[in-house]
mmCIF file of the C-alpha atoms, coordinates in Angstrom:
data_MODEL
# 
_entry.id   MODEL 
# 
loop_
_atom_site.group_PDB 
_atom_site.id 
_atom_site.type_symbol 
_atom_site.label_atom_id 
_atom_site.label_alt_id 
_atom_site.label_comp_id 
_atom_site.label_asym_id 
_atom_site.label_entity_id 
_atom_site.label_seq_id 
_atom_site.pdbx_PDB_ins_code 
_atom_site.Cartn_x 
_atom_site.Cartn_y 
_atom_site.Cartn_z 
_atom_site.occupancy 
_atom_site.B_iso_or_equiv 
_atom_site.pdbx_formal_charge 
_atom_site.auth_seq_id 
_atom_site.auth_comp_id 
_atom_site.auth_asym_id 
_atom_site.auth_atom_id 
_atom_site.pdbx_PDB_model_num 
ATOM 1   C CA . MET A 1 1   ? 61.574  -71.510 -7.224  1.00 0.00 ? 1   MET A CA 1 
ATOM 2   C CA . SER A 1 2   ? 64.167  -69.399 -5.555  1.00 0.00 ? 2   SER A CA 1 
ATOM 3   C CA . VAL A 1 3   ? 64.009  -68.081 -2.055  1.00 0.00 ? 3   VAL A CA 1 
ATOM 4   C CA . THR A 1 4   ? 64.080  -64.573 -3.418  1.00 0.00 ? 4   THR A CA 1 
ATOM 5   C CA . GLU A 1 5   ? 60.916  -65.159 -5.410  1.00 0.00 ? 5   GLU A CA 1 
ATOM 6   C CA . ASN A 1 6   ? 59.093  -66.401 -2.316  1.00 0.00 ? 6   ASN A CA 1 
ATOM 7   C CA . VAL A 1 7   ? 59.770  -63.207 -0.421  1.00 0.00 ? 7   VAL A CA 1 
ATOM 8   C CA . ARG A 1 8   ? 56.941  -60.769 -1.017  1.00 0.00 ? 8   ARG A CA 1 
ATOM 9   C CA . ALA A 1 9   ? 57.567  -57.058 -1.310  1.00 0.00 ? 9   ALA A CA 1 
ATOM 10  C CA . PRO A 1 10  ? 56.460  -55.194 1.848   1.00 0.00 ? 10  PRO A CA 1 
ATOM 11  C CA . ARG A 1 11  ? 53.094  -53.418 1.583   1.00 0.00 ? 11  ARG A CA 1 
ATOM 12  C CA . ARG A 1 12  ? 53.160  -49.674 1.456   1.00 0.00 ? 12  ARG A CA 1 
ATOM 13  C CA . ALA A 1 13  ? 51.527  -48.066 4.497   1.00 0.00 ? 13  ALA A CA 1 
ATOM 14  C CA . PHE A 1 14  ? 48.046  -46.686 3.692   1.00 0.00 ? 14  PHE A CA 1 
ATOM 15  C CA . TRP A 1 15  ? 49.030  -43.242 4.935   1.00 0.00 ? 15  TRP A CA 1 
ATOM 16  C CA . GLY A 1 16  ? 51.709  -43.126 2.309   1.00 0.00 ? 16  GLY A CA 1 
ATOM 17  C CA . ASP A 1 17  ? 49.088  -43.334 -0.442  1.00 0.00 ? 17  ASP A CA 1 
ATOM 18  C CA . ALA A 1 18  ? 48.491  -39.949 -2.115  1.00 0.00 ? 18  ALA A CA 1 
ATOM 19  C CA . ARG A 1 19  ? 44.812  -40.795 -2.431  1.00 0.00 ? 19  ARG A CA 1 
ATOM 20  C CA . PHE A 1 20  ? 44.495  -40.969 1.335   1.00 0.00 ? 20  PHE A CA 1 
ATOM 21  C CA . PHE A 1 21  ? 45.794  -37.422 1.766   1.00 0.00 ? 21  PHE A CA 1 
ATOM 22  C CA . LEU A 1 22  ? 43.613  -36.200 -1.102  1.00 0.00 ? 22  LEU A CA 1 
ATOM 23  C CA . GLY A 1 23  ? 40.562  -37.624 0.647   1.00 0.00 ? 23  GLY A CA 1 
ATOM 24  C CA . ILE A 1 24  ? 41.535  -35.906 3.901   1.00 0.00 ? 24  ILE A CA 1 
ATOM 25  C CA . LEU A 1 25  ? 41.914  -32.583 2.082   1.00 0.00 ? 25  LEU A CA 1 
ATOM 26  C CA . LEU A 1 26  ? 38.481  -32.943 0.476   1.00 0.00 ? 26  LEU A CA 1 
ATOM 27  C CA . VAL A 1 27  ? 36.852  -33.635 3.828   1.00 0.00 ? 27  VAL A CA 1 
ATOM 28  C CA . VAL A 1 28  ? 38.579  -30.645 5.440   1.00 0.00 ? 28  VAL A CA 1 
ATOM 29  C CA . ALA A 1 29  ? 37.601  -28.383 2.528   1.00 0.00 ? 29  ALA A CA 1 
ATOM 30  C CA . SER A 1 30  ? 33.987  -29.527 2.741   1.00 0.00 ? 30  SER A CA 1 
ATOM 31  C CA . VAL A 1 31  ? 33.787  -28.887 6.481   1.00 0.00 ? 31  VAL A CA 1 
ATOM 32  C CA . ALA A 1 32  ? 35.432  -25.476 6.090   1.00 0.00 ? 32  ALA A CA 1 
ATOM 33  C CA . GLY A 1 33  ? 33.002  -24.533 3.314   1.00 0.00 ? 33  GLY A CA 1 
ATOM 34  C CA . VAL A 1 34  ? 29.973  -25.444 5.418   1.00 0.00 ? 34  VAL A CA 1 
ATOM 35  C CA . TRP A 1 35  ? 31.393  -23.495 8.372   1.00 0.00 ? 35  TRP A CA 1 
ATOM 36  C CA . LEU A 1 36  ? 31.942  -20.399 6.229   1.00 0.00 ? 36  LEU A CA 1 
ATOM 37  C CA . VAL A 1 37  ? 28.388  -20.537 4.859   1.00 0.00 ? 37  VAL A CA 1 
ATOM 38  C CA . VAL A 1 38  ? 26.904  -20.879 8.342   1.00 0.00 ? 38  VAL A CA 1 
ATOM 39  C CA . ALA A 1 39  ? 29.116  -18.100 9.707   1.00 0.00 ? 39  ALA A CA 1 
ATOM 40  C CA . ALA A 1 40  ? 28.125  -15.767 6.871   1.00 0.00 ? 40  ALA A CA 1 
ATOM 41  C CA . ALA A 1 41  ? 24.442  -16.487 7.464   1.00 0.00 ? 41  ALA A CA 1 
ATOM 42  C CA . ARG A 1 42  ? 24.832  -15.561 11.109  1.00 0.00 ? 42  ARG A CA 1 
ATOM 43  C CA . GLN A 1 43  ? 26.474  -12.207 10.376  1.00 0.00 ? 43  GLN A CA 1 
ATOM 44  C CA . THR A 1 44  ? 24.008  -9.367  10.847  1.00 0.00 ? 44  THR A CA 1 
ATOM 45  C CA . ALA A 1 45  ? 24.218  -5.643  10.190  1.00 0.00 ? 45  ALA A CA 1 
ATOM 46  C CA . PRO A 1 46  ? 22.200  -2.755  11.655  1.00 0.00 ? 46  PRO A CA 1 
ATOM 47  C CA . THR A 1 47  ? 19.565  -1.749  9.108   1.00 0.00 ? 47  THR A CA 1 
ATOM 48  C CA . TYR A 1 48  ? 16.698  0.747   9.183   1.00 0.00 ? 48  TYR A CA 1 
ATOM 49  C CA . ALA A 1 49  ? 13.051  -0.346  9.279   1.00 0.00 ? 49  ALA A CA 1 
ATOM 50  C CA . ALA A 1 50  ? 10.080  2.019   9.167   1.00 0.00 ? 50  ALA A CA 1 
ATOM 51  C CA . ALA A 1 51  ? 8.590   2.623   12.605  1.00 0.00 ? 51  ALA A CA 1 
ATOM 52  C CA . ARG A 1 52  ? 5.380   3.842   10.934  1.00 0.00 ? 52  ARG A CA 1 
ATOM 53  C CA . THR A 1 53  ? 3.979   4.170   7.445   1.00 0.00 ? 53  THR A CA 1 
ATOM 54  C CA . ILE A 1 54  ? 5.982   6.777   5.507   1.00 0.00 ? 54  ILE A CA 1 
ATOM 55  C CA . VAL A 1 55  ? 4.390   8.295   2.416   1.00 0.00 ? 55  VAL A CA 1 
ATOM 56  C CA . PRO A 1 56  ? 6.037   9.663   -0.750  1.00 0.00 ? 56  PRO A CA 1 
ATOM 57  C CA . GLY A 1 57  ? 7.570   13.123  -0.410  1.00 0.00 ? 57  GLY A CA 1 
ATOM 58  C CA . GLU A 1 58  ? 7.739   12.924  3.376   1.00 0.00 ? 58  GLU A CA 1 
ATOM 59  C CA . VAL A 1 59  ? 11.021  13.901  5.024   1.00 0.00 ? 59  VAL A CA 1 
ATOM 60  C CA . ILE A 1 60  ? 12.467  10.894  6.838   1.00 0.00 ? 60  ILE A CA 1 
ATOM 61  C CA . SER A 1 61  ? 13.843  11.550  10.307  1.00 0.00 ? 61  SER A CA 1 
ATOM 62  C CA . ALA A 1 62  ? 15.417  9.257   12.870  1.00 0.00 ? 62  ALA A CA 1 
ATOM 63  C CA . GLY A 1 63  ? 12.139  9.176   14.790  1.00 0.00 ? 63  GLY A CA 1 
ATOM 64  C CA . ASP A 1 64  ? 10.417  7.574   11.801  1.00 0.00 ? 64  ASP A CA 1 
ATOM 65  C CA . LEU A 1 65  ? 12.795  4.617   11.829  1.00 0.00 ? 65  LEU A CA 1 
ATOM 66  C CA . ARG A 1 66  ? 14.077  1.913   14.116  1.00 0.00 ? 66  ARG A CA 1 
ATOM 67  C CA . VAL A 1 67  ? 17.305  -0.044  13.866  1.00 0.00 ? 67  VAL A CA 1 
ATOM 68  C CA . VAL A 1 68  ? 17.109  -3.810  13.433  1.00 0.00 ? 68  VAL A CA 1 
ATOM 69  C CA . ASP A 1 69  ? 19.914  -6.331  13.055  1.00 0.00 ? 69  ASP A CA 1 
ATOM 70  C CA . VAL A 1 70  ? 19.309  -8.345  9.897   1.00 0.00 ? 70  VAL A CA 1 
ATOM 71  C CA . ALA A 1 71  ? 21.372  -10.914 8.017   1.00 0.00 ? 71  ALA A CA 1 
ATOM 72  C CA . LEU A 1 72  ? 21.106  -9.613  4.432   1.00 0.00 ? 72  LEU A CA 1 
ATOM 73  C CA . GLY A 1 73  ? 24.256  -11.130 2.960   1.00 0.00 ? 73  GLY A CA 1 
ATOM 74  C CA . PRO A 1 74  ? 24.873  -9.872  -0.587  1.00 0.00 ? 74  PRO A CA 1 
ATOM 75  C CA . LEU A 1 75  ? 21.624  -7.838  -0.446  1.00 0.00 ? 75  LEU A CA 1 
ATOM 76  C CA . GLY A 1 76  ? 23.033  -5.500  2.198   1.00 0.00 ? 76  GLY A CA 1 
ATOM 77  C CA . ASP A 1 77  ? 23.685  -2.674  -0.266  1.00 0.00 ? 77  ASP A CA 1 
ATOM 78  C CA . THR A 1 78  ? 20.035  -2.593  -1.384  1.00 0.00 ? 78  THR A CA 1 
ATOM 79  C CA . TYR A 1 79  ? 18.797  -1.386  2.031   1.00 0.00 ? 79  TYR A CA 1 
ATOM 80  C CA . VAL A 1 80  ? 19.549  1.741   4.044   1.00 0.00 ? 80  VAL A CA 1 
ATOM 81  C CA . SER A 1 81  ? 21.946  1.032   6.881   1.00 0.00 ? 81  SER A CA 1 
ATOM 82  C CA . ALA A 1 82  ? 22.130  2.951   10.141  1.00 0.00 ? 82  ALA A CA 1 
ATOM 83  C CA . ASP A 1 83  ? 25.054  4.990   8.761   1.00 0.00 ? 83  ASP A CA 1 
ATOM 84  C CA . ASP A 1 84  ? 23.616  5.888   5.347   1.00 0.00 ? 84  ASP A CA 1 
ATOM 85  C CA . LEU A 1 85  ? 20.616  8.121   6.058   1.00 0.00 ? 85  LEU A CA 1 
ATOM 86  C CA . ASP A 1 86  ? 20.937  11.733  4.938   1.00 0.00 ? 86  ASP A CA 1 
ATOM 87  C CA . ASP A 1 87  ? 19.353  14.515  6.997   1.00 0.00 ? 87  ASP A CA 1 
ATOM 88  C CA . ALA A 1 88  ? 17.480  15.779  3.921   1.00 0.00 ? 88  ALA A CA 1 
ATOM 89  C CA . ALA A 1 89  ? 16.229  12.388  2.711   1.00 0.00 ? 89  ALA A CA 1 
ATOM 90  C CA . VAL A 1 90  ? 12.624  12.005  1.593   1.00 0.00 ? 90  VAL A CA 1 
ATOM 91  C CA . ALA A 1 91  ? 10.576  8.948   0.717   1.00 0.00 ? 91  ALA A CA 1 
ATOM 92  C CA . THR A 1 92  ? 10.067  8.376   -3.000  1.00 0.00 ? 92  THR A CA 1 
ATOM 93  C CA . ARG A 1 93  ? 7.380   5.731   -2.434  1.00 0.00 ? 93  ARG A CA 1 
ATOM 94  C CA . THR A 1 94  ? 5.240   4.449   0.404   1.00 0.00 ? 94  THR A CA 1 
ATOM 95  C CA . ILE A 1 95  ? 7.254   2.530   3.009   1.00 0.00 ? 95  ILE A CA 1 
ATOM 96  C CA . ALA A 1 96  ? 4.975   0.397   5.147   1.00 0.00 ? 96  ALA A CA 1 
ATOM 97  C CA . ALA A 1 97  ? 5.402   0.201   8.913   1.00 0.00 ? 97  ALA A CA 1 
ATOM 98  C CA . GLY A 1 98  ? 7.929   -2.514  9.778   1.00 0.00 ? 98  GLY A CA 1 
ATOM 99  C CA . GLU A 1 99  ? 9.342   -2.690  6.253   1.00 0.00 ? 99  GLU A CA 1 
ATOM 100 C CA . LEU A 1 100 ? 13.102  -2.537  5.774   1.00 0.00 ? 100 LEU A CA 1 
ATOM 101 C CA . VAL A 1 101 ? 13.948  0.729   4.018   1.00 0.00 ? 101 VAL A CA 1 
ATOM 102 C CA . PRO A 1 102 ? 15.245  0.073   0.476   1.00 0.00 ? 102 PRO A CA 1 
ATOM 103 C CA . THR A 1 103 ? 17.802  2.527   -0.854  1.00 0.00 ? 103 THR A CA 1 
ATOM 104 C CA . ALA A 1 104 ? 15.621  2.941   -3.957  1.00 0.00 ? 104 ALA A CA 1 
ATOM 105 C CA . SER A 1 105 ? 12.776  4.307   -1.797  1.00 0.00 ? 105 SER A CA 1 
ATOM 106 C CA . VAL A 1 106 ? 14.849  7.248   -0.473  1.00 0.00 ? 106 VAL A CA 1 
ATOM 107 C CA . GLY A 1 107 ? 15.892  10.347  -2.396  1.00 0.00 ? 107 GLY A CA 1 
ATOM 108 C CA . ALA A 1 108 ? 17.071  13.914  -1.947  1.00 0.00 ? 108 ALA A CA 1 
ATOM 109 C CA . ALA A 1 109 ? 14.509  16.531  -0.906  1.00 0.00 ? 109 ALA A CA 1 
ATOM 110 C CA . ASP A 1 110 ? 15.230  18.734  -3.926  1.00 0.00 ? 110 ASP A CA 1 
ATOM 111 C CA . SER A 1 111 ? 14.370  15.857  -6.279  1.00 0.00 ? 111 SER A CA 1 
ATOM 112 C CA . ALA A 1 112 ? 10.858  15.301  -4.912  1.00 0.00 ? 112 ALA A CA 1 
ATOM 113 C CA . ARG A 1 113 ? 8.152   15.428  -7.565  1.00 0.00 ? 113 ARG A CA 1 
ATOM 114 C CA . THR A 1 114 ? 5.239   15.464  -5.137  1.00 0.00 ? 114 THR A CA 1 
ATOM 115 C CA . THR A 1 115 ? 3.737   17.829  -2.613  1.00 0.00 ? 115 THR A CA 1 
ATOM 116 C CA . SER A 1 116 ? 1.041   17.716  0.077   1.00 0.00 ? 116 SER A CA 1 
ATOM 117 C CA . VAL A 1 117 ? -2.406  19.294  0.001   1.00 0.00 ? 117 VAL A CA 1 
ATOM 118 C CA . VAL A 1 118 ? -5.440  19.039  2.270   1.00 0.00 ? 118 VAL A CA 1 
ATOM 119 C CA . VAL A 1 119 ? -8.645  18.093  0.473   1.00 0.00 ? 119 VAL A CA 1 
ATOM 120 C CA . ARG A 1 120 ? -12.136 17.942  1.984   1.00 0.00 ? 120 ARG A CA 1 
ATOM 121 C CA . SER A 1 121 ? -14.124 15.086  0.539   1.00 0.00 ? 121 SER A CA 1 
ATOM 122 C CA . THR A 1 122 ? -17.837 15.814  0.194   1.00 0.00 ? 122 THR A CA 1 
ATOM 123 C CA . VAL A 1 123 ? -18.542 12.206  1.132   1.00 0.00 ? 123 VAL A CA 1 
ATOM 124 C CA . ASP A 1 124 ? -16.988 10.101  3.843   1.00 0.00 ? 124 ASP A CA 1 
ATOM 125 C CA . VAL A 1 125 ? -14.242 7.676   2.925   1.00 0.00 ? 125 VAL A CA 1 
ATOM 126 C CA . PRO A 1 126 ? -14.127 3.976   3.845   1.00 0.00 ? 126 PRO A CA 1 
ATOM 127 C CA . ALA A 1 127 ? -12.532 2.991   7.145   1.00 0.00 ? 127 ALA A CA 1 
ATOM 128 C CA . SER A 1 128 ? -9.905  1.104   5.160   1.00 0.00 ? 128 SER A CA 1 
ATOM 129 C CA . VAL A 1 129 ? -8.487  4.401   3.889   1.00 0.00 ? 129 VAL A CA 1 
ATOM 130 C CA . THR A 1 130 ? -5.551  5.200   6.173   1.00 0.00 ? 130 THR A CA 1 
ATOM 131 C CA . ALA A 1 131 ? -2.005  6.537   5.893   1.00 0.00 ? 131 ALA A CA 1 
ATOM 132 C CA . GLY A 1 132 ? -0.347  5.052   2.839   1.00 0.00 ? 132 GLY A CA 1 
ATOM 133 C CA . THR A 1 133 ? -3.569  4.237   0.964   1.00 0.00 ? 133 THR A CA 1 
ATOM 134 C CA . VAL A 1 134 ? -3.524  5.140   -2.731  1.00 0.00 ? 134 VAL A CA 1 
ATOM 135 C CA . VAL A 1 135 ? -6.642  7.058   -3.750  1.00 0.00 ? 135 VAL A CA 1 
ATOM 136 C CA . GLU A 1 136 ? -8.201  9.015   -6.603  1.00 0.00 ? 136 GLU A CA 1 
ATOM 137 C CA . VAL A 1 137 ? -9.572  12.545  -6.287  1.00 0.00 ? 137 VAL A CA 1 
ATOM 138 C CA . TRP A 1 138 ? -12.762 13.171  -8.260  1.00 0.00 ? 138 TRP A CA 1 
ATOM 139 C CA . SER A 1 139 ? -14.076 16.652  -9.013  1.00 0.00 ? 139 SER A CA 1 
ATOM 140 C CA . ALA A 1 140 ? -17.592 17.787  -9.945  1.00 0.00 ? 140 ALA A CA 1 
ATOM 141 C CA . PRO A 1 141 ? -17.455 21.414  -11.196 1.00 0.00 ? 141 PRO A CA 1 
ATOM 142 C CA . PRO A 1 142 ? -20.272 23.670  -9.922  1.00 0.00 ? 142 PRO A CA 1 
ATOM 143 C CA . LEU A 1 143 ? -23.062 24.648  -12.320 1.00 0.00 ? 143 LEU A CA 1 
ATOM 144 C CA . GLY A 1 144 ? -24.788 27.053  -9.970  1.00 0.00 ? 144 GLY A CA 1 
ATOM 145 C CA . GLN A 1 145 ? -27.704 26.904  -7.510  1.00 0.00 ? 145 GLN A CA 1 
ATOM 146 C CA . GLY A 1 146 ? -26.309 23.831  -5.777  1.00 0.00 ? 146 GLY A CA 1 
ATOM 147 C CA . GLU A 1 147 ? -25.963 21.810  -8.974  1.00 0.00 ? 147 GLU A CA 1 
ATOM 148 C CA . TYR A 1 148 ? -22.781 20.168  -10.171 1.00 0.00 ? 148 TYR A CA 1 
ATOM 149 C CA . ASP A 1 149 ? -21.485 18.800  -13.412 1.00 0.00 ? 149 ASP A CA 1 
ATOM 150 C CA . GLU A 1 150 ? -20.629 15.143  -13.884 1.00 0.00 ? 150 GLU A CA 1 
ATOM 151 C CA . PRO A 1 151 ? -17.682 14.058  -11.693 1.00 0.00 ? 151 PRO A CA 1 
ATOM 152 C CA . ARG A 1 152 ? -14.361 13.427  -13.383 1.00 0.00 ? 152 ARG A CA 1 
ATOM 153 C CA . ILE A 1 153 ? -10.951 12.312  -12.136 1.00 0.00 ? 153 ILE A CA 1 
ATOM 154 C CA . LEU A 1 154 ? -8.882  15.260  -10.953 1.00 0.00 ? 154 LEU A CA 1 
ATOM 155 C CA . VAL A 1 155 ? -5.918  13.355  -9.486  1.00 0.00 ? 155 VAL A CA 1 
ATOM 156 C CA . ALA A 1 156 ? -5.480  9.748   -10.549 1.00 0.00 ? 156 ALA A CA 1 
ATOM 157 C CA . ASP A 1 157 ? -2.712  8.818   -8.115  1.00 0.00 ? 157 ASP A CA 1 
ATOM 158 C CA . ALA A 1 158 ? -2.634  10.343  -4.634  1.00 0.00 ? 158 ALA A CA 1 
ATOM 159 C CA . THR A 1 159 ? -1.361  8.887   -1.360  1.00 0.00 ? 159 THR A CA 1 
ATOM 160 C CA . VAL A 1 160 ? -3.053  9.496   1.975   1.00 0.00 ? 160 VAL A CA 1 
ATOM 161 C CA . VAL A 1 161 ? -0.969  11.047  4.747   1.00 0.00 ? 161 VAL A CA 1 
ATOM 162 C CA . SER A 1 162 ? -3.762  11.394  7.311   1.00 0.00 ? 162 SER A CA 1 
ATOM 163 C CA . VAL A 1 163 ? -7.552  11.297  7.538   1.00 0.00 ? 163 VAL A CA 1 
ATOM 164 C CA . THR A 1 164 ? -9.832  13.399  9.767   1.00 0.00 ? 164 THR A CA 1 
ATOM 165 C CA . ARG A 1 165 ? -13.414 12.166  9.683   1.00 0.00 ? 165 ARG A CA 1 
ATOM 166 C CA . ASP A 1 166 ? -16.368 14.309  10.735  1.00 0.00 ? 166 ASP A CA 1 
ATOM 167 C CA . ASP A 1 167 ? -19.254 12.078  11.783  1.00 0.00 ? 167 ASP A CA 1 
ATOM 168 C CA . SER A 1 168 ? -21.345 14.928  13.172  1.00 0.00 ? 168 SER A CA 1 
ATOM 169 C CA . MET A 1 169 ? -24.609 15.910  11.518  1.00 0.00 ? 169 MET A CA 1 
ATOM 170 C CA . ILE A 1 170 ? -23.152 19.309  10.659  1.00 0.00 ? 170 ILE A CA 1 
ATOM 171 C CA . GLY A 1 171 ? -20.208 17.704  8.928   1.00 0.00 ? 171 GLY A CA 1 
ATOM 172 C CA . GLY A 1 172 ? -22.498 15.378  7.022   1.00 0.00 ? 172 GLY A CA 1 
ATOM 173 C CA . GLY A 1 173 ? -20.006 12.568  7.244   1.00 0.00 ? 173 GLY A CA 1 
ATOM 174 C CA . ALA A 1 174 ? -17.390 14.491  5.257   1.00 0.00 ? 174 ALA A CA 1 
ATOM 175 C CA . ALA A 1 175 ? -13.679 13.870  5.685   1.00 0.00 ? 175 ALA A CA 1 
ATOM 176 C CA . ALA A 1 176 ? -10.582 16.024  5.389   1.00 0.00 ? 176 ALA A CA 1 
ATOM 177 C CA . LEU A 1 177 ? -7.537  14.246  4.019   1.00 0.00 ? 177 LEU A CA 1 
ATOM 178 C CA . GLU A 1 178 ? -3.934  15.305  3.718   1.00 0.00 ? 178 GLU A CA 1 
ATOM 179 C CA . LEU A 1 179 ? -2.778  13.893  0.406   1.00 0.00 ? 179 LEU A CA 1 
ATOM 180 C CA . VAL A 1 180 ? 0.507   13.599  -1.425  1.00 0.00 ? 180 VAL A CA 1 
ATOM 181 C CA . ILE A 1 181 ? -0.094  14.411  -5.076  1.00 0.00 ? 181 ILE A CA 1 
ATOM 182 C CA . PRO A 1 182 ? 2.161   14.918  -8.109  1.00 0.00 ? 182 PRO A CA 1 
ATOM 183 C CA . ARG A 1 183 ? 3.301   18.513  -8.532  1.00 0.00 ? 183 ARG A CA 1 
ATOM 184 C CA . ALA A 1 184 ? 1.813   18.472  -12.019 1.00 0.00 ? 184 ALA A CA 1 
ATOM 185 C CA . ASP A 1 185 ? -1.677  18.135  -10.468 1.00 0.00 ? 185 ASP A CA 1 
ATOM 186 C CA . VAL A 1 186 ? -1.303  20.921  -7.903  1.00 0.00 ? 186 VAL A CA 1 
ATOM 187 C CA . ALA A 1 187 ? -2.573  23.790  -10.086 1.00 0.00 ? 187 ALA A CA 1 
ATOM 188 C CA . ALA A 1 188 ? -5.719  21.931  -11.164 1.00 0.00 ? 188 ALA A CA 1 
ATOM 189 C CA . THR A 1 189 ? -6.425  20.827  -7.594  1.00 0.00 ? 189 THR A CA 1 
ATOM 190 C CA . LEU A 1 190 ? -6.092  24.328  -6.178  1.00 0.00 ? 190 LEU A CA 1 
ATOM 191 C CA . ALA A 1 191 ? -8.253  25.711  -8.995  1.00 0.00 ? 191 ALA A CA 1 
ATOM 192 C CA . ALA A 1 192 ? -10.983 23.153  -8.248  1.00 0.00 ? 192 ALA A CA 1 
ATOM 193 C CA . MET A 1 193 ? -10.880 24.062  -4.566  1.00 0.00 ? 193 MET A CA 1 
ATOM 194 C CA . ALA A 1 194 ? -11.061 27.791  -5.369  1.00 0.00 ? 194 ALA A CA 1 
ATOM 195 C CA . ASP A 1 195 ? -14.076 27.177  -7.654  1.00 0.00 ? 195 ASP A CA 1 
ATOM 196 C CA . GLU A 1 196 ? -15.773 25.274  -4.810  1.00 0.00 ? 196 GLU A CA 1 
ATOM 197 C CA . ALA A 1 197 ? -16.057 22.122  -6.863  1.00 0.00 ? 197 ALA A CA 1 
ATOM 198 C CA . ALA A 1 198 ? -17.426 19.056  -5.086  1.00 0.00 ? 198 ALA A CA 1 
ATOM 199 C CA . LEU A 1 199 ? -14.395 16.877  -4.409  1.00 0.00 ? 199 LEU A CA 1 
ATOM 200 C CA . SER A 1 200 ? -14.605 13.205  -3.538  1.00 0.00 ? 200 SER A CA 1 
ATOM 201 C CA . VAL A 1 201 ? -11.753 10.943  -2.467  1.00 0.00 ? 201 VAL A CA 1 
ATOM 202 C CA . VAL A 1 202 ? -12.115 7.248   -3.250  1.00 0.00 ? 202 VAL A CA 1 
ATOM 203 C CA . PRO A 1 203 ? -9.685  4.312   -3.004  1.00 0.00 ? 203 PRO A CA 1 
ATOM 204 C CA . THR A 1 204 ? -7.994  3.423   -6.291  1.00 0.00 ? 204 THR A CA 1 
ATOM 205 C CA . GLY A 1 205 ? -10.234 1.184   -8.351  1.00 0.00 ? 205 GLY A CA 1 
ATOM 206 C CA . ALA A 1 206 ? -13.376 2.131   -6.444  1.00 0.00 ? 206 ALA A CA 1 
ATOM 207 C CA . GLY A 1 207 ? -14.357 5.041   -8.667  1.00 0.00 ? 207 GLY A CA 1 
ATOM 208 C CA . SER A 1 208 ? -16.599 4.684   -11.673 1.00 0.00 ? 208 SER A CA 1 
# 
């Protein structure tokens, strides 16, 4: 055997191996990806939340809202930010107190399909009926001499704005409620009130 054959070729340094550098790049990319995800999760934006319960058709003002910093990520466009609220904006559905304000729940005032009326219920309403509660309005047309026809639903979908209860003996436990009702039901409601029909307000699902 020749001397040349006994001399081994020098080993290539491990840092000269392309696989070593590829591994380093993968580790760096993984760390960078995790950092970007964490950084994105920590990014917050000022968003509106309801300071109180806001009912459909109600004009939304700055006093009805509070600004909170929330990390919404890709969902940011689905909620009203502190720079997006229009002066003539109205609620298109009930927005509960503390709820972030979705863009879909706000519309222009001229597009509102509801209006408010004050209805006196001949019977008291449960204590659970408060602002934002969905109720039905039942009407019993008068027959004369203090008699009334069978009650029937006058408004199937109304939302309570406020409730004033009269617990005195004179009031007989009646309650006056400001309600948001569809504009299509306004004429029938006003007609029932003018005819002195007995009106009763009950939570949705409680009527029979």
